ZALODO-908538 format. One record per residue (C-alpha): residue number from 1; x negated, y, z negated. Coordinates in pm, 1 decimal. Layout:
REM ZALODO-908538
PT; NUM; X; Y; Z
...
This chain:
REM ZALODO-908538
PT; 1; 13.0; -38.2; -13.2
PT; 2; -132.7; 321.5; 99.0
PT; 3; -171.2; 583.8; -213.1
PT; 4; 21.2; 925.9; -101.8
PT; 5; -118.8; 1238.5; -235.1
PT; 6; 68.7; 1406.5; -529.3
PT; 7; 168.7; 1637.5; -307.4
PT; 8; 329.3; 1458.2; -77.6
PT; 9; 717.3; 1545.2; -12.8
PT; 10; 813.3; 1148.3; 24.9
PT; 11; 679.4; 1073.8; -294.6
PT; 12; 863.1; 1386.7; -501.3
PT; 13; 1210.9; 1286.1; -307.8
PT; 14; 1183.7; 937.0; -391.8
PT; 15; 1092.4; 1005.6; -756.8
PT; 16; 1480.4; 1005.3; -847.2
PT; 17; 1524.5; 668.6; -763.3
PT; 18; 1199.1; 547.5; -903.0
PT; 19; 1282.7; 692.9; -1310.4
PT; 20; 1700.4; 582.8; -1229.8
PT; 21; 1704.7; 352.1; -1562.1
PT; 22; 1355.1; 294.1; -1611.6
PT; 23; 1353.1; 545.9; -1919.8
PT; 24; 1538.8; 366.4; -2187.1
PT; 25; 1844.6; 619.5; -2371.7
PT; 26; 1658.0; 885.7; -2631.3
PT; 27; 1848.1; 935.3; -2984.3
PT; 28; 1721.8; 1214.4; -3213.3
PT; 29; 1782.4; 1148.8; -3577.3
PT; 30; 2166.6; 1265.9; -3620.4
PT; 31; 2218.2; 1575.4; -3808.7
PT; 32; 2396.2; 1504.3; -4152.6
PT; 33; 2751.5; 1609.3; -4167.0
PT; 34; 2687.5; 1763.1; -4545.5
PT; 35; 2367.4; 1920.6; -4469.5
PT; 36; 2308.5; 2116.8; -4804.1
PT; 37; 2361.3; 2482.4; -4765.4
PT; 38; 2152.5; 2769.6; -4834.2
PT; 39; 2294.8; 2918.2; -5105.8
PT; 40; 2226.3; 3323.5; -5189.0
PT; 41; 2001.8; 3415.9; -5491.3
PT; 42; 2265.8; 3575.1; -5737.8
PT; 43; 2171.4; 3975.2; -5657.8
PT; 44; 2081.5; 4139.8; -6029.4
PT; 45; 2044.5; 4460.4; -5850.6
PT; 46; 2437.4; 4465.6; -5789.4
PT; 47; 2511.7; 4523.7; -6168.1
PT; 48; 2478.7; 4817.0; -6357.9
PT; 49; 2123.7; 4830.8; -6518.2
PT; 50; 2195.2; 4796.8; -6871.8
PT; 51; 2374.2; 4443.9; -6765.3
PT; 52; 2135.7; 4361.4; -6505.6
PT; 53; 1859.2; 4359.2; -6825.0
PT; 54; 2032.1; 4166.6; -6989.7
PT; 55; 2115.0; 3898.2; -6777.7
PT; 56; 1797.1; 3893.6; -6661.2
PT; 57; 1688.5; 3878.8; -7031.6
PT; 58; 1938.1; 3580.4; -7132.8
PT; 59; 1796.4; 3358.7; -6836.7
PT; 60; 1452.2; 3422.3; -6889.7
PT; 61; 1503.3; 3316.2; -7313.0
PT; 62; 1746.9; 3049.0; -7185.1
PT; 63; 1537.0; 2927.6; -6889.6
PT; 64; 1863.5; 2881.9; -6696.1
PT; 65; 1968.5; 3039.5; -6348.7
PT; 66; 2033.6; 3417.8; -6377.8
PT; 67; 2390.1; 3325.2; -6163.6
PT; 68; 2543.0; 3164.8; -6497.7
PT; 69; 2439.8; 3466.7; -6693.9
PT; 70; 2554.8; 3693.9; -6414.4
PT; 71; 2886.0; 3555.7; -6360.2
PT; 72; 2968.3; 3533.9; -6743.6
PT; 73; 2873.5; 3905.2; -6750.0
PT; 74; 3145.7; 3947.9; -6487.3
PT; 75; 3390.7; 3748.7; -6673.5
PT; 76; 3294.2; 3960.1; -6990.8
PT; 77; 3395.4; 4291.6; -6833.5
PT; 78; 3724.5; 4156.1; -6670.7
PT; 79; 3779.0; 4050.6; -7046.5
PT; 80; 3747.7; 4395.4; -7165.4
PT; 81; 3912.3; 4530.6; -6889.7
PT; 82; 4170.7; 4301.8; -6784.4
PT; 83; 4565.4; 4405.8; -6834.5
PT; 84; 4422.8; 4762.2; -6925.6
PT; 85; 4313.2; 4872.2; -6564.3
PT; 86; 4414.7; 4868.9; -6239.6
PT; 87; 4234.4; 4953.6; -5909.1
PT; 88; 4393.4; 5181.2; -5634.1
PT; 89; 4297.3; 5039.1; -5286.3
PT; 90; 4483.6; 5219.9; -5036.9
PT; 91; 4873.2; 5290.2; -4950.9
PT; 92; 5040.2; 5017.5; -5216.1
PT; 93; 4797.9; 4794.6; -5263.5
PT; 94; 4646.0; 4786.5; -5596.7
PT; 95; 4457.9; 4512.1; -5764.4
PT; 96; 4425.7; 4415.1; -6124.6
PT; 97; 4096.6; 4395.2; -6292.6
PT; 98; 4075.6; 4030.0; -6411.9
PT; 99; 3878.5; 3756.5; -6279.6
PT; 100; 3872.2; 3388.0; -6254.8
PT; 101; 3508.8; 3257.1; -6222.6
PT; 102; 3380.6; 2953.2; -6211.4
PT; 103; 3010.4; 2800.9; -6234.8
PT; 104; 2930.4; 2455.7; -6165.9
PT; 105; 2578.9; 2330.9; -6341.1
PT; 106; 2487.5; 1953.7; -6481.0
PT; 107; 2429.9; 1850.5; -6830.5
PT; 108; 2153.3; 2006.3; -7012.7
PT; 109; 2156.5; 2349.4; -6864.0
PT; 110; 2216.0; 2531.4; -7225.2
PT; 111; 2577.3; 2631.8; -7125.2
PT; 112; 2692.4; 2658.2; -7486.8
PT; 113; 2389.0; 2921.4; -7522.5
PT; 114; 2448.7; 3139.7; -7274.0
PT; 115; 2803.6; 3119.2; -7354.1
PT; 116; 2757.2; 3227.4; -7718.4
PT; 117; 2511.8; 3507.9; -7576.5
PT; 118; 2740.9; 3655.0; -7387.4
PT; 119; 3074.9; 3627.8; -7581.2
PT; 120; 2959.3; 3699.9; -7885.5
PT; 121; 3066.3; 4110.0; -7849.9
PT; 122; 3362.4; 4016.1; -7743.2
PT; 123; 3475.1; 3846.3; -8048.8
PT; 124; 3302.5; 4114.9; -8228.4
PT; 125; 3560.9; 4389.8; -8048.1
PT; 126; 3816.5; 4109.4; -8154.4
PT; 127; 3718.6; 4193.5; -8521.1
PT; 128; 3754.6; 4558.1; -8483.8
PT; 129; 4084.8; 4527.5; -8308.0
PT; 130; 4236.9; 4323.8; -8597.2
PT; 131; 4072.2; 4530.6; -8848.1
PT; 132; 4239.9; 4860.0; -8661.0
PT; 133; 4563.3; 4708.9; -8644.1
PT; 134; 4586.8; 4564.5; -9030.5
PT; 135; 4731.0; 4804.4; -9197.7
PT; 136; 5025.7; 4807.4; -8920.0
PT; 137; 5064.6; 4432.7; -8977.1
PT; 138; 5060.2; 4485.6; -9314.2
PT; 139; 5355.7; 4740.1; -9315.0
PT; 140; 5570.7; 4577.8; -9066.1
PT; 141; 5577.2; 4244.9; -9256.8
PT; 142; 5684.5; 4411.6; -9572.9
PT; 143; 5949.0; 4626.3; -9366.1
PT; 144; 6063.8; 4310.2; -9227.7
PT; 145; 6076.3; 4126.7; -9574.9
PT; 146; 6260.0; 4398.1; -9750.3
PT; 147; 6508.4; 4417.6; -9446.4
PT; 148; 6567.2; 4088.0; -9449.0
PT; 149; 6604.9; 4041.2; -9864.3
PT; 150; 6892.6; 4365.6; -9835.5
PT; 151; 7060.6; 4173.8; -9585.2
PT; 152; 7060.8; 3839.8; -9697.8
PT; 153; 7205.8; 4048.8; -10027.0
PT; 154; 7475.0; 4228.4; -9834.1
PT; 155; 7575.4; 3912.2; -9688.5
PT; 156; 7587.0; 3706.9; -10010.7
PT; 157; 7792.4; 4025.8; -10157.3
PT; 158; 8048.6; 4029.9; -9835.3
PT; 159; 8078.9; 3681.7; -9891.0
PT; 160; 8230.7; 3692.9; -10238.5
PT; 161; 8374.7; 4006.5; -10180.0
PT; 162; 8789.1; 4033.8; -10265.1
PT; 163; 9019.8; 4062.4; -9945.3
PT; 164; 9043.3; 4451.5; -9934.2
PT; 165; 8695.9; 4510.9; -9946.8
PT; 166; 8524.9; 4283.9; -9737.2
PT; 167; 8539.6; 4433.1; -9395.1
PT; 168; 8351.7; 4724.5; -9537.5
PT; 169; 8088.2; 4489.7; -9679.0
PT; 170; 8075.1; 4321.0; -9384.8
PT; 171; 7999.8; 4616.9; -9144.9
PT; 172; 7721.9; 4703.2; -9397.1
PT; 173; 7566.7; 4322.0; -9413.1
PT; 174; 7550.1; 4338.6; -8978.3
PT; 175; 7420.4; 4666.0; -8998.2
PT; 176; 7130.1; 4569.0; -9196.0
PT; 177; 7112.5; 4247.8; -9040.2
PT; 178; 7027.1; 4409.6; -8721.5
PT; 179; 6810.2; 4672.0; -8848.4
PT; 180; 6626.7; 4388.6; -8997.2
PT; 181; 6608.7; 4213.3; -8658.5
PT; 182; 6506.7; 4517.3; -8503.1
PT; 183; 6184.4; 4512.5; -8701.7
PT; 184; 5867.4; 4389.0; -8499.8
PT; 185; 5569.2; 4257.0; -8675.5
PT; 186; 5274.8; 4316.3; -8422.6
PT; 187; 5070.6; 4031.7; -8348.9
PT; 188; 4727.2; 4019.5; -8469.8
PT; 189; 4489.2; 4086.9; -8159.8
PT; 190; 4318.4; 3840.6; -7981.4
PT; 191; 4108.3; 3865.3; -7692.5
PT; 192; 4001.0; 3503.0; -7639.2
PT; 193; 4213.2; 3196.4; -7656.1
PT; 194; 4100.5; 2826.7; -7737.7
PT; 195; 4354.7; 2605.9; -7645.2
PT; 196; 4442.1; 2695.3; -7279.4
PT; 197; 4767.5; 2488.7; -7195.0
PT; 198; 5037.7; 2699.7; -7013.0
PT; 199; 5249.7; 2710.2; -7241.1
PT; 200; 5016.6; 2849.9; -7504.5
PT; 201; 4876.6; 3101.1; -7219.7
PT; 202; 5219.8; 3222.3; -7184.5
PT; 203; 5324.1; 3284.0; -7554.0
PT; 204; 4966.3; 3479.0; -7585.1
PT; 205; 5008.9; 3697.7; -7304.0
PT; 206; 5341.5; 3773.9; -7454.7
PT; 207; 5246.8; 3845.2; -7784.4
PT; 208; 4908.9; 4010.6; -7670.1
PT; 209; 5035.6; 4313.3; -7433.0
PT; 210; 5021.2; 4082.4; -7117.0
PT; 211; 4659.5; 4012.0; -7126.5
PT; 212; 4418.6; 3664.1; -7271.9
PT; 213; 4094.2; 3579.1; -7166.7
PT; 214; 3998.4; 3207.4; -7108.8
PT; 215; 3617.1; 3145.1; -7144.7
PT; 216; 3481.3; 2792.0; -7211.0
PT; 217; 3143.9; 2617.8; -7128.6
PT; 218; 3272.4; 2279.0; -7079.8
PT; 219; 3570.1; 2364.4; -6829.4
PT; 220; 3821.8; 2176.1; -6941.5
PT; 221; 4075.5; 2430.9; -6868.3
PT; 222; 4046.1; 2222.7; -6513.7
PT; 223; 4158.9; 1925.4; -6669.9
PT; 224; 4441.8; 2103.2; -6820.4
PT; 225; 4536.6; 2276.5; -6503.8
PT; 226; 4505.0; 1930.5; -6344.6
PT; 227; 4783.1; 1829.2; -6568.2
PT; 228; 4542.5; 1548.8; -6686.4
PT; 229; 4727.6; 1579.3; -7105.2
PT; 230; 5038.4; 1566.0; -6974.5
PT; 231; 5296.3; 1383.0; -6800.2
PT; 232; 5447.3; 1464.1; -6488.9
PT; 233; 5306.4; 1758.7; -6228.6
PT; 234; 5112.7; 2038.9; -6394.9
PT; 235; 5223.1; 2335.1; -6488.8
PT; 236; 5053.0; 2611.0; -6288.9
PT; 237; 5305.4; 2888.7; -6277.6
PT; 238; 5144.3; 3083.9; -6504.6
PT; 239; 4784.2; 3048.1; -6365.1
PT; 240; 4906.0; 3171.9; -6051.4
PT; 241; 5049.2; 3422.2; -6156.0
PT; 242; 4828.1; 3530.0; -6447.1
PT; 243; 4575.8; 3607.9; -6180.7
PT; 244; 4796.5; 3809.2; -5898.4
PT; 245; 5016.6; 4015.3; -6176.0
PT; 246; 5319.2; 3839.8; -6110.7
PT; 247; 5609.9; 3849.0; -6327.1
PT; 248; 5677.5; 3533.8; -6524.8
PT; 249; 6014.1; 3473.9; -6716.9
PT; 250; 6005.7; 3166.7; -6955.9
PT; 251; 6389.8; 3051.9; -7057.4
PT; 252; 6365.7; 2699.2; -7264.8
PT; 253; 6539.0; 2623.9; -7537.9
PT; 254; 6268.0; 2705.4; -7742.2
PT; 255; 6168.7; 3015.8; -7662.4
PT; 256; 6251.6; 3274.9; -7393.5
PT; 257; 5948.1; 3517.3; -7286.4
PT; 258; 5963.7; 3763.1; -7031.5
PT; 259; 5588.7; 3867.0; -6896.2
PT; 260; 5604.7; 4215.3; -6644.9
PT; 261; 5247.2; 4174.1; -6543.5
PT; 262; 5049.2; 3892.9; -6647.3
PT; 263; 4687.8; 3959.3; -6679.4
PT; 264; 4463.5; 3633.0; -6706.5
PT; 265; 4075.1; 3618.9; -6736.9
PT; 266; 3873.2; 3319.0; -6699.2
PT; 267; 3532.1; 3225.1; -6721.3
PT; 268; 3425.4; 2871.4; -6730.0
PT; 269; 3162.9; 2612.6; -6653.6
PT; 270; 3231.2; 2272.4; -6506.8
PT; 271; 2998.8; 1999.8; -6428.5
PT; 272; 3003.5; 1969.0; -6032.6
PT; 273; 3195.1; 1618.6; -6052.1
PT; 274; 3451.2; 1807.4; -6179.6
PT; 275; 3468.8; 1990.5; -5861.2
PT; 276; 3516.2; 1684.6; -5659.4
PT; 277; 3763.9; 1559.1; -5888.8
PT; 278; 4013.0; 1854.2; -5871.8
PT; 279; 3922.7; 1905.9; -5490.3
PT; 280; 4160.6; 1554.0; -5494.9
PT; 281; 4394.1; 1733.5; -5705.4
PT; 282; 4697.5; 1807.2; -5384.7
PT; 283; 4859.8; 2018.3; -5650.3
PT; 284; 4612.7; 2230.6; -5746.4
PT; 285; 4496.9; 2264.8; -5355.3
PT; 286; 4853.6; 2310.7; -5247.2
PT; 287; 4975.6; 2547.1; -5428.2
PT; 288; 4645.8; 2811.4; -5420.6
PT; 289; 4508.5; 2774.7; -5776.8
PT; 290; 4165.6; 2673.8; -5630.2
PT; 291; 4154.0; 2971.2; -5364.7
PT; 292; 4155.8; 3229.5; -5666.6
PT; 293; 3833.0; 3108.1; -5863.5
PT; 294; 3482.7; 3271.4; -5768.4
PT; 295; 3253.6; 2964.6; -5745.6
PT; 296; 2886.1; 2969.3; -5834.4
PT; 297; 2689.7; 2643.6; -5803.6
PT; 298; 2291.9; 2727.1; -5907.5
PT; 299; 2038.4; 2514.4; -5883.4
PT; 300; 1963.4; 2337.2; -6246.3
PT; 301; 1584.5; 2428.9; -6381.0
PT; 302; 1565.6; 2158.4; -6582.4
PT; 303; 1264.9; 1989.6; -6547.0
PT; 304; 1118.7; 2292.0; -6436.6
PT; 305; 1141.0; 2514.8; -6795.2
PT; 306; 920.4; 2717.0; -6967.5
PT; 307; 890.4; 2576.9; -7320.4
PT; 308; 800.3; 2934.0; -7445.9
PT; 309; 1004.9; 3198.5; -7259.7
PT; 310; 980.8; 3561.5; -7354.3
PT; 311; 1283.6; 3629.9; -7648.9
PT; 312; 1565.9; 3848.7; -7581.8
PT; 313; 1439.8; 4255.2; -7627.9
PT; 314; 1658.8; 4336.0; -7937.8
PT; 315; 1732.4; 4658.8; -7786.5
PT; 316; 1851.3; 4525.0; -7501.0
PT; 317; 2060.6; 4299.4; -7673.4
PT; 318; 2200.5; 4592.5; -7918.6
PT; 319; 2301.7; 4773.2; -7595.3
PT; 320; 2458.6; 4505.4; -7426.8
PT; 321; 2671.5; 4451.6; -7750.2
PT; 322; 2736.0; 4821.9; -7806.1
PT; 323; 2835.0; 4891.1; -7459.1
PT; 324; 3066.9; 4566.3; -7434.7
PT; 325; 3239.8; 4674.3; -7744.8
PT; 326; 3289.0; 5014.5; -7684.2
PT; 327; 3441.5; 4962.0; -7349.4
PT; 328; 3719.2; 4666.9; -7485.3
PT; 329; 3788.3; 4903.2; -7761.3
PT; 330; 3853.7; 5198.9; -7570.1
PT; 331; 4065.8; 5015.2; -7286.9
PT; 332; 4254.7; 4784.9; -7556.0
PT; 333; 4524.2; 5076.8; -7593.9
PT; 334; 4579.4; 5146.5; -7278.3
PT; 335; 4892.7; 4946.4; -7245.4
PT; 336; 4984.0; 5161.1; -6936.2
PT; 337; 4701.8; 5079.6; -6744.0
PT; 338; 4392.3; 5307.3; -6629.5
PT; 339; 4438.7; 5385.6; -6271.8
PT; 340; 4086.4; 5347.8; -6099.5
PT; 341; 4078.5; 5546.0; -5768.5
PT; 342; 3830.2; 5456.9; -5504.6
PT; 343; 3624.5; 5750.9; -5330.2
PT; 344; 3675.3; 5768.2; -4960.9
PT; 345; 3351.5; 5641.0; -4862.4
PT; 346; 3410.6; 5327.6; -5084.9
PT; 347; 3742.7; 5286.7; -4901.1
PT; 348; 3582.5; 5324.2; -4566.2
PT; 349; 3278.1; 5036.4; -4694.6
PT; 350; 3570.6; 4804.3; -4784.2
PT; 351; 3780.0; 4818.2; -4474.2
PT; 352; 3460.2; 4743.5; -4271.9
PT; 353; 3375.9; 4447.5; -4485.9
PT; 354; 3753.3; 4334.8; -4429.6
PT; 355; 3660.8; 4397.9; -4031.5
PT; 356; 3367.0; 4165.0; -4081.6
PT; 357; 3586.8; 3898.7; -4275.8
PT; 358; 3856.1; 3895.2; -4036.3
PT; 359; 3672.8; 3703.5; -3769.4
PT; 360; 3556.2; 3437.5; -3993.3
PT; 361; 3911.9; 3370.0; -4085.1
PT; 362; 3954.4; 3200.0; -3763.6
PT; 363; 4074.3; 2849.4; -3804.4
PT; 364; 3902.4; 2631.9; -3563.5
PT; 365; 3569.0; 2880.0; -3521.0
PT; 366; 3576.1; 3100.3; -3806.1
PT; 367; 3316.5; 3031.0; -4105.8
PT; 368; 3593.0; 3028.1; -4330.1
PT; 369; 3851.7; 2875.5; -4108.6
PT; 370; 3928.6; 2558.1; -4370.5
PT; 371; 3947.9; 2774.4; -4695.1
PT; 372; 4109.5; 3090.6; -4542.8
PT; 373; 4359.6; 3086.5; -4889.2
PT; 374; 4019.1; 3178.9; -5039.4
PT; 375; 3881.1; 3371.5; -4795.8
PT; 376; 4180.8; 3573.3; -4757.0
PT; 377; 4136.0; 3703.7; -5145.3
PT; 378; 3755.8; 3810.9; -5084.7
PT; 379; 3859.0; 4179.9; -4989.7
PT; 380; 4112.9; 4234.1; -5324.6
PT; 381; 3829.7; 4032.1; -5528.6
PT; 382; 3539.4; 4294.4; -5414.3
PT; 383; 3807.5; 4559.1; -5491.8
PT; 384; 3810.9; 4390.2; -5884.6
PT; 385; 3442.2; 4368.8; -5880.2
PT; 386; 3369.6; 4680.0; -5767.0
PT; 387; 3601.2; 4866.2; -6040.9
PT; 388; 3452.1; 4638.7; -6272.1
PT; 389; 3073.1; 4721.3; -6184.3
PT; 390; 3224.9; 5091.7; -6208.2
PT; 391; 3373.1; 5047.4; -6571.0
PT; 392; 3057.3; 4910.6; -6670.3
PT; 393; 2851.3; 5184.5; -6540.2
PT; 394; 3077.0; 5429.1; -6677.5
PT; 395; 3224.6; 5297.3; -6990.2
PT; 396; 3453.8; 5567.1; -7133.7
PT; 397; 3483.3; 5751.5; -6864.9
PT; 398; 3539.3; 5567.8; -6570.3
PT; 399; 3884.2; 5611.5; -6572.3
PT; 400; 3808.8; 5992.9; -6482.9
PT; 401; 3583.0; 5894.0; -6184.8
PT; 402; 3609.9; 5713.9; -5865.4
PT; 403; 3407.4; 5425.7; -5742.9
PT; 404; 3129.1; 5559.0; -5552.2
PT; 405; 3008.2; 5394.9; -5219.0
PT; 406; 2682.8; 5237.3; -5362.2
PT; 407; 2914.0; 5042.1; -5641.4
PT; 408; 3100.7; 4957.7; -5343.9
PT; 409; 2831.3; 4833.7; -5198.9
PT; 410; 2691.6; 4626.2; -5498.7
PT; 411; 3045.7; 4451.9; -5517.4
PT; 412; 2997.7; 4391.7; -5147.2
PT; 413; 2688.1; 4195.2; -5217.7
PT; 414; 2822.5; 4029.7; -5482.0
PT; 415; 3131.0; 3912.8; -5284.4
PT; 416; 2888.5; 3758.1; -5018.6
PT; 417; 2721.1; 3570.6; -5281.2
PT; 418; 3039.4; 3409.3; -5382.3
PT; 419; 3117.3; 3359.7; -5021.7
PT; 420; 2797.6; 3175.0; -4967.5
PT; 421; 2895.1; 2986.6; -5273.4
PT; 422; 3250.8; 2888.9; -5226.4
PT; 423; 3162.5; 2733.5; -4912.5
PT; 424; 2951.6; 2487.7; -5125.1
PT; 425; 3199.0; 2473.1; -5356.7
PT; 426; 3474.9; 2323.7; -5071.7
PT; 427; 3261.3; 2136.3; -4953.6
PT; 428; 3192.4; 1979.9; -5269.4
PT; 429; 3616.5; 1957.8; -5293.5
PT; 430; 3660.8; 1825.1; -4987.3
PT; 431; 3842.1; 2110.4; -4808.1
PT; 432; 3727.1; 2031.6; -4456.6
PT; 433; 3974.1; 1754.6; -4327.8
PT; 434; 3740.8; 1738.3; -4017.4
PT; 435; 3434.3; 1633.2; -4208.0
PT; 436; 3654.6; 1407.7; -4438.2
PT; 437; 3759.9; 1270.3; -4113.0
PT; 438; 3443.3; 1235.8; -3979.4
PT; 439; 3336.8; 1042.9; -4245.9
PT; 440; 3586.7; 781.2; -4247.3
PT; 441; 3503.8; 745.1; -3830.4
PT; 442; 3138.4; 664.8; -3939.5
PT; 443; 3231.3; 406.4; -4176.4
PT; 444; 3416.7; 216.0; -3921.8
PT; 445; 3121.6; 263.8; -3668.5
PT; 446; 2893.2; 177.3; -3926.8
PT; 447; 3123.9; -177.9; -4034.6
PT; 448; 3197.7; -304.0; -3642.0
PT; 449; 2831.4; -219.8; -3519.2
PT; 450; 2952.1; -113.2; -3220.0
PT; 451; 2666.0; 15.6; -2936.5
PT; 452; 2992.9; 177.6; -2731.4
PT; 453; 3351.1; 206.1; -2803.4
PT; 454; 3661.6; 320.5; -2650.2
PT; 455; 3860.6; 610.9; -2792.0
PT; 456; 4140.2; 381.7; -2820.2
PT; 457; 3988.3; 57.6; -3009.0
PT; 458; 3873.5; 317.3; -3231.0
PT; 459; 4197.2; 428.2; -3334.4
PT; 460; 4319.5; 38.2; -3348.7
PT; 461; 4071.5; 33.1; -3628.6
PT; 462; 4130.5; 380.0; -3839.1
PT; 463; 4459.3; 408.1; -4097.6
PT; 464; 4732.9; 569.4; -3880.4
PT; 465; 4790.0; 769.8; -4236.5
PT; 466; 4441.2; 942.8; -4178.3
PT; 467; 4497.2; 961.2; -3788.0
PT; 468; 4800.6; 989.7; -3667.0
PT; 469; 4807.9; 987.0; -3311.4
PT; 470; 4498.0; 1007.5; -3107.6
PT; 471; 4461.7; 1384.9; -3054.6
PT; 472; 4384.9; 1355.7; -3412.5
PT; 473; 4084.7; 1152.3; -3341.4
PT; 474; 3983.6; 1453.7; -3075.2
PT; 475; 3843.2; 1743.2; -3346.3
PT; 476; 3622.9; 1408.9; -3543.6
PT; 477; 3463.2; 1269.1; -3229.8
PT; 478; 3357.7; 1630.4; -3135.4
PT; 479; 3191.7; 1720.7; -3450.9
PT; 480; 3041.0; 1347.2; -3443.8
PT; 481; 2925.6; 1446.2; -3093.4
PT; 482; 2795.0; 1818.2; -3193.5
PT; 483; 2602.9; 1591.9; -3476.3
PT; 484; 2447.0; 1361.1; -3278.2
PT; 485; 2659.0; 1002.6; -3417.9
PT; 486; 2802.5; 964.5; -3034.5
PT; 487; 2768.1; 1048.7; -2664.7
PT; 488; 3060.3; 1054.9; -2433.0
PT; 489; 3007.8; 872.7; -2187.6
PT; 490; 3180.7; 893.4; -1750.2
PT; 491; 3491.9; 673.3; -1730.7
PT; 492; 3555.1; 556.8; -1364.2
PT; 493; 3897.9; 594.8; -1261.5
PT; 494; 4042.6; 297.5; -1101.6
PT; 495; 4236.1; 564.7; -862.0
PT; 496; 4594.1; 288.3; -904.3
PT; 497; 4911.8; 377.2; -1132.8
PT; 498; 4948.8; 324.3; -1475.1
PT; 499; 4773.8; 456.5; -1799.2
PT; 500; 4435.3; 602.0; -1774.4
PT; 501; 4113.2; 467.5; -1890.7
PT; 502; 4054.8; 528.5; -2254.8
PT; 503; 3755.9; 817.2; -2338.1
PT; 504; 3424.7; 606.7; -2438.0
PT; 505; 3110.5; 660.5; -2689.4
PT; 506; 2795.0; 520.2; -2711.1
PT; 507; 2700.5; 529.9; -3037.7
PT; 508; 2401.0; 601.2; -3180.2
PT; 509; 2171.0; 285.5; -3233.6
PT; 510; 2110.2; 370.5; -3594.7
PT; 511; 2480.0; 353.8; -3688.9
PT; 512; 2472.8; -56.9; -3546.7
PT; 513; 2122.6; -115.0; -3673.9
PT; 514; 1992.1; 93.9; -3990.3
PT; 515; 1648.4; -35.0; -3922.5
PT; 516; 1623.8; 127.1; -3554.3
């Protein structure tokens, strides 16, 4: 055979036919369906200076992620301001200033120590409120006791009176009884709740001027909200309405309560598997409870901690304590909530942020398409955070000044942080049905060890409850193809009548043989 020069046209013309079928199919490693998301670091600079310094010092002394103390700091501010202030966004849009915050961390992360350091000033403020309310409570209790005794005596006297005297005495007894009934004894002030059942939270809201905070290092509130400690469906009404400030009416045989604007704040820490468990609770997901929380999933420092960290500087700790107490006491008497206004520049910044969020909400193509319920509340949460940062920066002057543009930008930075972590949290909770279904298909491909499979044969092996129609399989196969697990094959049409051939897919060799 005569060798042809490399620049021979005949050689290059024959190259496709020479190579056809000569090279094996090459498969790259598939991309895992649950690739770890890159989570944003907690933006300490977004907090007011005194708060940022304390959060950083707590993180250093306890050797915990700054996310834990930072998120709890927002919950502390919401405890002080929730139910006592609202932020005017624009038009008729107002947001209350309470928050639901959940931090997911594994055990051994000193969560209780961080909770104590952040929440202790709230208990100090609560003690001060009790001291201030003490004289009025004692006076009301004594007045109620004397009024009841007078009504009881008048009733007894009317009961034993002569017929011609009874009418006047009964009228007098009725008047005294009504007076006794009208005496209201103020409830002992309480900022934080230990027992967080729906019934208890509702009663505390009715007693405590329509606001209460639940802060827990163990996160048992998720178990309670999921109905784990009660029979039947969980009672989520007060937790849903307590976030939005919607009216709550309770008419039962044992009690009747009416709450005009309930304000519940939550700052809780849970183990990561708790998120997975509550994500499987159809009631919690279906009614939108999970969409009300701001989530943080910081990386644990266990195994990398400094055994001799710097302690919290006493001036930093005292400043934090004094400011939290002052803000709480200042707002405590605002039964008509303080109205926090936004500067025009802040309104514009929030509107620009909304415009950036909106395309990300698209059901099919948007980053937040599978968590619309959560992301649809992000702008409102940003306004709430901005108001809290503003109050923390100005303390007893916050109601008299508008929220500035810099504060709104800091709130947006925090909102982007929470958005980053929400995506990871909802991944853990299985919020993306396409990804969950893709895992089911992967299991079927691995079980049956197909090298190639038709869509029709695959449907035969799958549960109709998860894949009611063949169309339900299409987005799943597209996702698996994007991740390199399968490849769509060309199917030759016979040209005859009848049902068209089913689409076929080549399967990554590793699924058929993990040693490949």
